[in-house]
Residue frames relative to the residue before (quaternion, step in Angstrom):
aa qw qx qy qz dx dy dz
X 1.0000 0.0000 0.0000 0.0000 0.00 0.00 0.00
X 0.6798 0.5092 -0.3024 0.4326 3.58 0.81 -1.02
X 0.6622 0.5298 -0.3115 0.4287 3.59 0.95 -0.86
X 0.8096 0.2808 -0.1129 0.5029 3.59 0.99 -0.80
X 0.3751 0.7721 -0.4665 0.2134 3.61 1.17 0.22
X 0.5671 0.5735 -0.3996 0.4356 3.60 1.23 -0.11
X 0.6016 0.5573 -0.3614 0.4438 3.62 1.24 -0.32
X 0.1107 -0.8310 0.5448 0.0164 3.58 -0.78 1.05
X 0.8087 0.2357 -0.0913 0.5312 3.57 0.76 -1.05
X 0.0926 -0.8132 0.5744 -0.0127 3.55 -0.90 0.99
X 0.5675 -0.5926 0.4369 0.3687 3.60 -1.15 0.53
X 0.4181 -0.7038 0.5207 0.2425 3.54 -1.18 0.64
X 0.3000 -0.7366 0.5824 0.1681 3.53 -1.08 0.84
X 0.7784 0.0572 -0.0414 0.6238 3.58 1.17 -0.60
X 0.0493 0.7940 -0.5992 0.0896 3.53 -0.86 1.03
X 0.0103 -0.7906 0.6118 -0.0258 3.58 -0.87 1.00
X 0.0970 -0.8510 0.5142 0.0453 3.60 0.42 1.19
X 0.6003 0.6030 -0.3569 0.3857 3.59 1.13 -0.53
X 0.5021 0.6737 -0.4235 0.3387 3.59 1.23 -0.29
X 0.6676 0.4995 -0.3057 0.4598 3.60 1.16 -0.47
X 0.5216 0.6365 -0.4201 0.3826 3.58 1.23 0.03
X 0.6952 0.5124 -0.3285 0.3824 3.53 -1.32 -0.18
X 0.6044 -0.6147 0.3510 0.3656 3.57 1.13 0.56
X 0.1756 0.8129 -0.5370 0.1414 3.59 1.05 0.71
X 0.2964 -0.7535 0.5680 0.1478 3.56 -0.94 0.98
X 0.8039 0.1107 -0.0064 0.5844 3.57 0.95 -0.96
X 0.1662 -0.7580 0.6260 0.0772 3.53 -0.98 0.96
X 0.2039 -0.7620 0.6065 0.0998 3.57 -0.75 1.11
X 0.0438 -0.8286 0.5561 -0.0475 3.57 -0.33 1.28
X 0.0806 -0.8385 0.5377 -0.0355 3.55 -0.48 1.27
X 0.3185 -0.7171 0.5888 0.1939 3.55 -0.85 1.00
X 0.0853 0.8033 -0.5786 0.1125 3.55 -0.76 1.06
X 0.4178 -0.6788 0.5397 0.2710 3.57 -1.12 0.66
X 0.6477 -0.5569 0.3382 0.3951 3.62 -1.04 0.68
X 0.7172 0.4697 -0.2632 0.4425 3.61 0.94 -0.84
X 0.5868 0.6127 -0.3674 0.3810 3.62 1.21 -0.22
X 0.0374 0.8397 -0.5383 0.0612 3.57 0.79 1.05
X 0.6681 0.5195 -0.3115 0.4321 3.59 0.95 -0.88
X 0.6388 0.5186 -0.3368 0.4578 3.60 1.02 -0.67
X 0.6608 0.4920 -0.3164 0.4703 3.58 0.93 -0.83
X 0.6326 0.5338 -0.3313 0.4530 3.57 1.02 -0.79
X 0.6519 0.5151 -0.3161 0.4581 3.59 0.95 -0.86
X 0.6495 0.5086 -0.3215 0.4649 3.60 0.97 -0.79
X 0.6559 0.5104 -0.3190 0.4556 3.60 0.93 -0.87
X 0.7140 0.4574 -0.2519 0.4664 3.57 1.05 -0.73
X 0.7335 0.3598 -0.2230 0.5318 3.58 1.24 -0.18
X 0.8754 -0.0171 0.0199 0.4826 3.58 -0.64 -1.10
X 0.6866 0.5181 -0.2874 0.4214 3.61 1.16 -0.42
X 0.3267 0.7448 -0.5185 0.2640 3.59 1.16 0.40
X 0.4238 -0.6964 0.5189 0.2572 3.56 -0.92 0.92
X 0.5060 0.6824 -0.4631 0.2525 3.53 -1.21 0.38
X 0.6725 -0.4763 0.3943 0.4068 3.49 -1.34 -0.38
X 0.3266 -0.7525 0.5419 0.1830 3.56 -0.78 1.03
X 0.5805 -0.5862 0.4319 0.3646 3.54 -1.24 0.39
X 0.5795 0.5767 -0.3745 0.4374 3.58 1.19 -0.48
X 0.1628 -0.7886 0.5866 0.0868 3.56 -1.05 0.75
X 0.5356 -0.5963 0.4875 0.3462 3.51 -1.27 0.42
X 0.7328 -0.4299 0.2963 0.4362 3.57 -1.31 0.09
X 0.6908 0.4637 -0.2832 0.4771 3.58 1.15 -0.56
X 0.6088 -0.6038 0.3355 0.3902 3.58 1.27 0.20
X 0.5378 0.6238 -0.4146 0.3870 3.59 1.23 -0.11
X 0.4867 -0.6551 0.4788 0.3237 3.62 -0.99 0.75
X 0.4017 -0.7119 0.5301 0.2254 3.55 -1.16 0.66
X 0.2743 -0.7806 0.5482 0.1224 3.56 -0.73 1.13
X 0.1132 -0.7939 0.5972 0.0146 3.55 -0.95 1.00
X 0.0393 -0.7813 0.6225 0.0224 3.57 -1.03 0.84
X 0.2807 -0.7643 0.5656 0.1310 3.56 -1.19 0.67
X 0.0249 -0.7763 0.6298 -0.0083 3.54 -1.09 0.85
X 0.2163 -0.7486 0.6105 0.1417 3.56 -1.19 0.63
X 0.2543 -0.7677 0.5751 0.1234 3.57 -0.99 0.91
X 0.0143 0.8147 -0.5757 0.0686 3.56 -0.71 1.13
X 0.2444 -0.6599 0.6735 0.2265 3.47 -1.42 0.36
X 0.5789 -0.5335 0.4342 0.4379 3.58 -1.10 -0.66
X 0.6055 -0.5666 0.4053 0.3848 3.55 -1.13 0.61
X 0.3452 -0.7530 0.5186 0.2120 3.62 -0.75 0.99
X 0.6307 -0.5015 0.4059 0.4313 3.59 -1.23 0.25
X 0.4511 -0.6730 0.5125 0.2843 3.57 -1.08 0.70
X 0.5941 -0.5409 0.4320 0.4097 3.60 -1.16 0.43
X 0.6237 -0.5532 0.3841 0.3968 3.62 -1.07 0.61
X 0.0202 -0.7989 0.6002 -0.0329 3.55 -0.95 0.93
X 0.5221 -0.6437 0.4521 0.3296 3.62 -0.97 0.79
X 0.6968 0.4947 -0.2762 0.4399 3.59 1.09 -0.66
X 0.7631 0.3044 -0.1693 0.5444 3.60 1.19 -0.44
X 0.3240 -0.7253 0.5732 0.2012 3.55 -0.93 0.92
X 0.6734 -0.4737 0.3636 0.4358 3.55 -1.28 0.18
X 0.6305 0.5317 -0.3325 0.4573 3.58 1.07 -0.74
X 0.6188 0.5400 -0.3418 0.4568 3.60 1.05 -0.77
X 0.6725 0.4954 -0.2976 0.4623 3.55 0.92 -0.93
X 0.6292 0.5277 -0.3349 0.4620 3.57 1.01 -0.80
X 0.6473 0.5254 -0.3116 0.4559 3.55 1.03 -0.80
X 0.6395 0.5185 -0.3221 0.4674 3.59 1.01 -0.80
X 0.6573 0.5083 -0.3113 0.4611 3.56 0.94 -0.87
X 0.6497 0.5147 -0.3160 0.4616 3.58 1.01 -0.81
X 0.6456 0.5184 -0.3239 0.4577 3.60 1.01 -0.79
X 0.6364 0.5166 -0.3289 0.4690 3.57 0.96 -0.83
X 0.6725 0.5009 -0.3084 0.4490 3.57 0.91 -0.89
X 0.6236 0.5244 -0.3469 0.4645 3.61 1.02 -0.70
X 0.6492 0.5055 -0.3144 0.4734 3.59 1.04 -0.75
X 0.6257 0.5160 -0.3311 0.4823 3.59 1.06 -0.74
X 0.6271 0.5375 -0.3340 0.4541 3.59 0.98 -0.83
X 0.6604 0.4974 -0.2984 0.4769 3.57 0.97 -0.88
X 0.6393 0.5304 -0.3147 0.4593 3.58 0.97 -0.88
X 0.6463 0.5230 -0.3157 0.4573 3.57 0.98 -0.86
X 0.6667 0.4886 -0.3050 0.4730 3.59 0.94 -0.84
X 0.6772 0.5217 -0.2883 0.4314 3.56 1.01 -0.84
X 0.8203 0.2638 -0.1029 0.4970 3.58 0.85 -0.98
X 0.2536 -0.8053 0.5047 0.1799 3.60 1.10 -0.52
X 0.6046 0.5744 -0.3487 0.4277 3.58 1.08 0.67
X 0.5584 0.5913 -0.3961 0.4262 3.59 1.18 0.52
X 0.1016 -0.7133 0.6865 0.0986 3.52 -1.18 0.73
X 0.0202 0.8161 -0.5747 0.0579 3.57 -0.64 1.11
X 0.1436 -0.7807 0.6058 0.0537 3.52 -0.99 0.98
X 0.5127 -0.6797 0.4518 0.2665 3.53 -1.19 0.65
X 0.4876 0.5741 -0.5269 0.3938 3.56 0.38 1.30
X 0.6230 -0.5580 0.3904 0.3847 3.57 -1.20 0.51
X 0.3307 -0.7450 0.5517 0.1765 3.55 -0.81 1.06
X 0.2605 0.7545 -0.5528 0.2394 3.57 -0.25 1.30
X 0.7060 -0.4579 0.3212 0.4345 3.57 -1.27 0.31
X 0.7332 0.4412 -0.2465 0.4550 3.57 0.84 -0.95
X 0.6768 0.4580 -0.3003 0.4919 3.59 1.27 -0.09
X 0.3614 0.7536 -0.4895 0.2485 3.61 1.21 0.17
X 0.5932 0.5729 -0.3673 0.4301 3.58 1.10 -0.62
X 0.5938 0.5685 -0.3710 0.4319 3.60 1.10 -0.60
X 0.6021 0.5369 -0.3655 0.4643 3.60 1.11 -0.55
X 0.6314 0.5227 -0.3311 0.4674 3.58 1.01 -0.78
X 0.6774 0.5095 -0.2977 0.4393 3.56 0.80 -1.05
X 0.7358 0.4286 -0.2430 0.4646 3.57 0.77 -1.04
X 0.6260 0.5207 -0.3526 0.4611 3.60 1.05 -0.61
X 0.6423 0.5277 -0.3423 0.4379 3.62 0.85 -0.85
X 0.6357 0.5110 -0.3196 0.4824 3.57 1.04 -0.78
X 0.6559 0.5108 -0.3018 0.4667 3.58 0.94 -0.93
X 0.6556 0.5348 -0.3130 0.4315 3.58 0.87 -0.96
X 0.6865 0.4744 -0.2996 0.4624 3.58 0.85 -0.88
X 0.6695 0.5103 -0.3009 0.4481 3.59 1.09 -0.69
X 0.8340 0.2836 -0.0905 0.4646 3.58 0.88 -0.96
X 0.7644 0.3736 -0.1910 0.4895 3.62 1.15 -0.33
X 0.0454 0.8586 -0.5098 0.0284 3.61 0.69 1.01
X 0.7556 0.3987 -0.2126 0.4742 3.60 1.13 -0.46
X 0.5047 0.6398 -0.4417 0.3753 3.63 1.21 -0.09
X 0.3666 -0.7802 0.4711 0.1868 3.58 -0.71 1.08
X 0.8276 0.0642 0.0224 0.5572 3.60 0.91 -0.92
X 0.1818 -0.7645 0.6125 0.0858 3.53 -1.24 0.63
X 0.1509 -0.7123 0.6750 0.1195 3.53 -1.03 0.89
X 0.0434 -0.7977 0.6015 0.0035 3.57 -0.89 0.89
X 0.2132 0.8017 -0.5282 0.1812 3.58 -0.64 1.08
X 0.6417 -0.5266 0.4135 0.3741 3.52 -1.40 -0.15
X 0.5621 -0.6406 0.4155 0.3178 3.56 -1.25 0.36
X 0.6444 0.4601 -0.3570 0.4956 3.60 1.22 0.35
X 0.5305 0.6222 -0.3875 0.4257 3.57 1.27 0.49
X 0.2915 -0.7068 0.6142 0.1954 3.54 -1.15 0.72
X 0.1337 -0.7830 0.6050 0.0551 3.57 -0.91 0.96
X 0.2643 -0.7275 0.6135 0.1565 3.55 -0.87 1.01
X 0.2391 -0.8375 0.4751 0.1253 3.55 0.20 1.33
X 0.6361 0.5371 -0.3423 0.4357 3.60 0.94 -0.80
X 0.6598 0.4933 -0.3119 0.4733 3.60 0.90 -0.87
X 0.6415 0.5317 -0.3180 0.4524 3.55 1.01 -0.84
X 0.6747 0.4936 -0.2936 0.4636 3.58 0.94 -0.87
X 0.6158 0.5361 -0.3474 0.4611 3.58 0.99 -0.78
X 0.6606 0.5026 -0.2996 0.4703 3.57 0.98 -0.86
X 0.7125 0.4645 -0.2713 0.4506 3.59 0.78 -1.02
X 0.6037 0.5806 -0.3578 0.4128 3.59 1.10 -0.60
X 0.6048 0.5521 -0.3618 0.4456 3.60 1.25 -0.22
X 0.6608 0.4642 -0.3048 0.5049 3.58 1.29 -0.16
X 0.7698 -0.3463 0.2409 0.4790 3.58 -1.28 -0.14
X 0.5346 -0.6652 0.4279 0.2976 3.56 -0.95 0.93
X 0.7637 0.3703 -0.1939 0.4919 3.60 1.07 -0.68
X 0.5029 -0.6796 0.4194 0.3307 3.61 1.22 0.14
X 0.3692 0.7746 -0.4524 0.2430 3.58 1.20 0.42
X 0.6465 0.4680 -0.3257 0.5069 3.60 1.26 -0.23
X 0.4860 -0.6767 0.4565 0.3123 3.62 -0.86 0.87
X 0.1172 0.7822 -0.5978 0.1310 3.57 -0.72 1.11
X 0.0629 0.7680 -0.6335 0.0699 3.58 -0.93 0.95
X 0.0128 -0.8413 0.5339 -0.0836 3.56 -0.37 1.31
X 0.2970 0.7451 -0.5649 0.1938 3.55 -1.02 0.82
X 0.6042 -0.4883 0.4503 0.4402 3.53 -1.27 -0.58
X 0.3008 -0.8212 0.4619 0.1475 3.55 -0.28 1.29
X 0.1542 -0.7129 0.6754 0.1085 3.50 -1.17 0.81
X 0.0862 -0.8293 0.5521 0.0037 3.55 -0.51 1.18
X 0.8678 0.0035 -0.0370 0.4956 3.52 -1.03 0.95
X 0.2067 0.7861 -0.5489 0.1951 3.57 0.94 0.89
X 0.3472 -0.7491 0.5186 0.2222 3.62 -0.78 0.93
X 0.5347 -0.5933 0.4764 0.3677 3.62 -1.09 0.55
X 0.3983 -0.6971 0.5418 0.2488 3.57 -1.06 0.74
X 0.1967 -0.8191 0.5347 0.0671 3.57 -0.65 1.15
X 0.5094 0.6412 -0.4258 0.3848 3.59 1.26 0.07
X 0.4230 -0.7346 0.4729 0.2405 3.58 -0.68 1.10
X 0.5906 0.5859 -0.3748 0.4092 3.62 1.19 -0.34
X 0.6487 0.5340 -0.3174 0.4397 3.60 1.17 -0.46
X 0.4853 -0.6448 0.4971 0.3187 3.57 -1.10 0.67
X 0.6575 0.4757 -0.3039 0.4991 3.59 1.29 -0.25
X 0.2755 0.7900 -0.5018 0.2197 3.58 1.29 0.29
X 0.0260 -0.7957 0.6045 -0.0257 3.54 -0.90 0.99
X 0.2847 -0.7761 0.5363 0.1703 3.63 -0.37 1.18
X 0.5990 -0.5860 0.4106 0.3595 3.56 -1.12 0.66
X 0.5880 0.5919 -0.3721 0.4068 3.58 1.12 -0.59
X 0.7164 0.4231 -0.2459 0.4972 3.59 1.16 -0.56
X 0.7993 0.0186 0.0108 0.6005 3.58 1.13 -0.60
X 0.1678 -0.8503 0.4971 0.0420 3.57 -0.37 1.27
X 0.5483 0.6266 -0.4128 0.3693 3.62 1.14 -0.39
X 0.5690 -0.6239 0.4259 0.3250 3.56 -1.21 0.59
X 0.7934 0.1202 -0.0649 0.5931 3.59 1.11 -0.57
X 0.4936 -0.6130 0.5224 0.3281 3.52 -1.32 0.39
X 0.5777 -0.5162 0.4675 0.4257 3.58 -1.24 0.24
X 0.6082 -0.5303 0.4219 0.4135 3.59 -1.17 0.42
X 0.0422 0.8000 -0.5951 0.0633 3.57 -0.96 0.87
X 0.5365 -0.5933 0.4839 0.3549 3.56 -1.32 0.21
X 0.4090 -0.7425 0.4748 0.2366 3.57 -0.64 1.12
X 0.7740 -0.4682 0.2212 0.3644 3.47 -1.33 0.68
X 0.5923 0.5657 -0.4351 0.3740 3.52 -1.22 0.45
X 0.6903 -0.4665 0.3066 0.4603 3.57 0.64 -1.02
X 0.0628 -0.7634 0.6418 0.0383 3.50 -1.36 0.35
X 0.3020 -0.7254 0.5866 0.1961 3.56 -1.33 0.25
X 0.0005 0.7895 -0.6138 0.0003 3.55 -1.03 0.80
X 0.4791 -0.6443 0.5160 0.2985 3.52 -1.18 0.63
X 0.6735 -0.4724 0.3706 0.4313 3.53 -1.28 0.25
X 0.6443 0.5328 -0.3272 0.4403 3.59 0.93 -0.88
X 0.6619 0.4937 -0.3064 0.4736 3.59 0.97 -0.83
X 0.6471 0.5254 -0.3245 0.4471 3.61 0.95 -0.85
X 0.6574 0.5017 -0.3087 0.4700 3.59 0.95 -0.87
X 0.6640 0.5007 -0.3070 0.4628 3.58 0.96 -0.85
X 0.6352 0.5164 -0.3274 0.4720 3.60 0.98 -0.80
X 0.6399 0.5198 -0.3255 0.4629 3.57 0.98 -0.82
X 0.6328 0.5443 -0.3352 0.4370 3.59 0.95 -0.82
X 0.7480 0.4035 -0.2352 0.4716 3.59 0.72 -1.04
X 0.5704 0.6335 -0.3815 0.3575 3.60 1.13 -0.56
X 0.5586 0.6174 -0.3941 0.3891 3.59 1.15 -0.48
X 0.7206 0.4209 -0.2342 0.4988 3.58 1.19 -0.53
X 0.6587 0.4802 -0.3036 0.4933 3.59 1.28 0.05
X 0.4237 -0.7207 0.4891 0.2487 3.56 -0.69 1.09
X 0.5834 -0.5529 0.4471 0.3924 3.59 -1.14 0.55
X 0.1533 -0.7763 0.6102 0.0392 3.55 -1.11 0.79
X 0.5211 -0.7057 0.3748 0.3000 3.63 -0.82 0.89
X 0.6865 0.3735 -0.2912 0.5517 3.64 1.23 -0.07
X 0.3686 -0.8003 0.4254 0.2065 3.55 -0.21 1.29
X 0.6301 0.5323 -0.3504 0.4437 3.62 0.95 -0.77
X 0.6619 0.5019 -0.3007 0.4685 3.57 0.98 -0.88
X 0.6230 0.5421 -0.3449 0.4461 3.60 1.00 -0.78
X 0.6296 0.5051 -0.3338 0.4869 3.59 1.00 -0.78
X 0.6295 0.5350 -0.3296 0.4570 3.59 1.03 -0.77
X 0.6196 0.5312 -0.3341 0.4715 3.58 1.07 -0.73
X 0.6534 0.5059 -0.3069 0.4721 3.56 1.01 -0.84
X 0.6354 0.5259 -0.3299 0.4593 3.58 0.98 -0.82
X 0.6448 0.5218 -0.3184 0.4589 3.57 0.95 -0.88
X 0.6658 0.5004 -0.2927 0.4696 3.57 0.93 -0.93
X 0.7104 0.4625 -0.2495 0.4681 3.59 1.02 -0.83
X 0.4421 -0.6989 0.4566 0.3280 3.58 1.23 -0.25
X 0.5051 0.6259 -0.4273 0.4130 3.56 1.19 0.62
X 0.2150 -0.7697 0.5877 0.1264 3.57 -1.19 0.52
X 0.5029 -0.6176 0.5063 0.3306 3.55 -1.25 0.48
X 0.2909 -0.7218 0.6021 0.1783 3.56 -0.89 0.98
X 0.3481 -0.7613 0.5134 0.1887 3.55 -0.56 1.19
X 0.0588 0.7780 -0.6236 0.0480 3.58 -0.95 0.92
X 0.4187 -0.7487 0.4626 0.2240 3.56 -0.65 1.16
X 0.5591 0.6137 -0.3907 0.3976 3.59 1.22 -0.24
X 0.6074 0.5080 -0.3563 0.4960 3.58 1.27 -0.21
X 0.0005 -0.8486 0.5236 -0.0758 3.53 0.14 1.36
X 0.0065 -0.8699 0.4861 -0.0829 3.52 -0.12 1.35
X 0.6846 0.5303 -0.2725 0.4194 3.60 1.23 0.00
X 0.6511 -0.5599 0.3178 0.4019 3.61 1.17 0.36
X 0.7036 -0.5143 0.3103 0.3797 3.54 -1.31 0.43
X 0.6471 0.5324 -0.3434 0.4241 3.61 0.88 -0.86
X 0.6685 0.4918 -0.3011 0.4697 3.56 0.91 -0.90
X 0.6629 0.5119 -0.3190 0.4437 3.59 0.94 -0.82
X 0.6641 0.4973 -0.3159 0.4603 3.60 0.96 -0.78
X 0.5985 0.5383 -0.3582 0.4730 3.58 1.11 -0.58
X 0.6690 0.5001 -0.3003 0.4606 3.56 0.99 -0.85
X 0.6447 0.5462 -0.3332 0.4183 3.59 1.06 -0.66
X 0.5699 -0.6003 0.3873 0.4061 3.62 1.17 -0.41
X 0.8113 -0.2875 0.1869 0.4735 3.55 -1.27 -0.40
X 0.7319 0.3978 -0.2320 0.5023 3.58 0.84 -0.94
X 0.2632 -0.7945 0.5306 0.1341 3.54 -0.46 1.22
X 0.3511 -0.7193 0.5627 0.2066 3.54 -1.05 0.82
X 0.5313 -0.5925 0.4839 0.3641 3.56 -1.20 0.48
X 0.6328 -0.5399 0.3794 0.4051 3.61 -1.10 0.56
X 0.6539 0.5276 -0.3285 0.4315 3.59 0.88 -0.90
X 0.6667 0.4968 -0.3099 0.4611 3.59 0.94 -0.82
X 0.6148 0.5251 -0.3460 0.4760 3.58 1.09 -0.64
X 0.6524 0.5102 -0.3215 0.4590 3.59 0.92 -0.87
X 0.6828 0.5003 -0.2949 0.4434 3.58 0.93 -0.88
X 0.7081 0.4316 -0.2655 0.4917 3.58 1.13 -0.50
X 0.5890 0.6069 -0.3496 0.4032 3.59 1.29 -0.12
X 0.4285 -0.5891 0.5963 0.3373 3.49 -1.46 0.05
X 0.7722 -0.0756 0.0716 0.6268 3.54 0.88 -1.04
X 0.0977 -0.7786 0.6163 0.0663 3.55 -1.27 0.48
X 0.1506 -0.7886 0.5960 0.0104 3.53 -0.84 1.12
X 0.7996 -0.2927 -0.5134 -0.1068 1.85 -1.55 1.86
X 0.2311 -0.7767 0.5768 0.1032 3.57 -1.25 0.48
X 0.3616 -0.6335 0.6295 0.2679 3.49 -1.29 0.55
X 0.6768 -0.5225 0.3106 0.4153 3.63 -1.10 0.53
X 0.7006 0.4550 -0.2930 0.4651 3.61 0.80 -0.93
X 0.5984 0.5525 -0.3593 0.4555 3.60 1.09 -0.62
X 0.6566 0.5094 -0.3121 0.4605 3.56 0.98 -0.82
X 0.6547 0.5100 -0.3118 0.4627 3.58 0.95 -0.86
X 0.6672 0.4976 -0.3025 0.4646 3.59 0.95 -0.88
X 0.6626 0.5116 -0.3056 0.4536 3.57 0.92 -0.91
X 0.6234 0.5835 -0.3374 0.3963 3.58 1.01 -0.84
X 0.5967 0.5727 -0.3596 0.4320 3.58 1.07 -0.73
X 0.7060 0.4312 -0.2577 0.4991 3.59 0.89 -0.94
X 0.6085 0.5817 -0.3479 0.4127 3.57 1.02 -0.80
X 0.7424 0.3972 -0.2095 0.4971 3.59 1.00 -0.85
X 0.5475 0.6167 -0.3957 0.4041 3.59 1.28 -0.10
X 0.3005 -0.8032 0.4909 0.1536 3.58 -0.23 1.28
X 0.6093 0.5744 -0.3628 0.4089 3.61 1.16 -0.41
X 0.6276 0.4918 -0.3421 0.4972 3.60 1.25 -0.28
X 0.1380 -0.8303 0.5391 0.0295 3.55 -0.39 1.26
X 0.3240 -0.7120 0.5858 0.2117 3.54 -1.27 0.50
């Protein structure tokens, strides 16, 4: 990361600009690693299905939703006694061929030619914001999240329909992390040396899992991002952009990013069933692919009441 942090923009391997056509109101944008085929499949089969939602805007028109996945390329594996460099190259090539096939089959992947790793997640933000401004002039809102998150799209649309129909007002919604201190322990994957970040706290940002922003907010973040260096923690980098842009995260309790135990503690003495929590949420973090598929069956079953 340190050697290449001056690099920001990368060539695209897969691009589907037409996905923003057809009067899309909400774009569901999911960060995913190339090898996470099962997670993308689970999302497509559940909440990430493209199409027209049952929710309508104030003028009675149905709201159109489209889904996109953001990928880099599979990075080289750490050296292993059991695998030669040629073996690793072969594995990476096989994954890429499968991604190529997936892109042709579904037409919902954006892929850039940089190593897909934890410390490069900010590159997905940088390159997506540029892509969004170039190809999506009419999309009003963007949800951006991880591929292990469940999104209650109907609840999200009902909420967004109360704001401007075209996303012209700046809006950024999520679960706020306020005055979070940098982690200085080298054992943590979130370790941040003082040489890279000297302030005592990070700017306020939306905690992991996902957030929603209006078109106006996305354009403004893209504008100020040109003056902000890439940072190895993507959520914090977005927070830096928000601070520079003079925007704040609107706190919404429906963005549930800390798991069932934490949510039941927040609800009080009477614990809610998991299904009822999911139905009352905007987003919920986190699910394995099969868990999401199993939950979806009950989620869509109208005979199960909360």
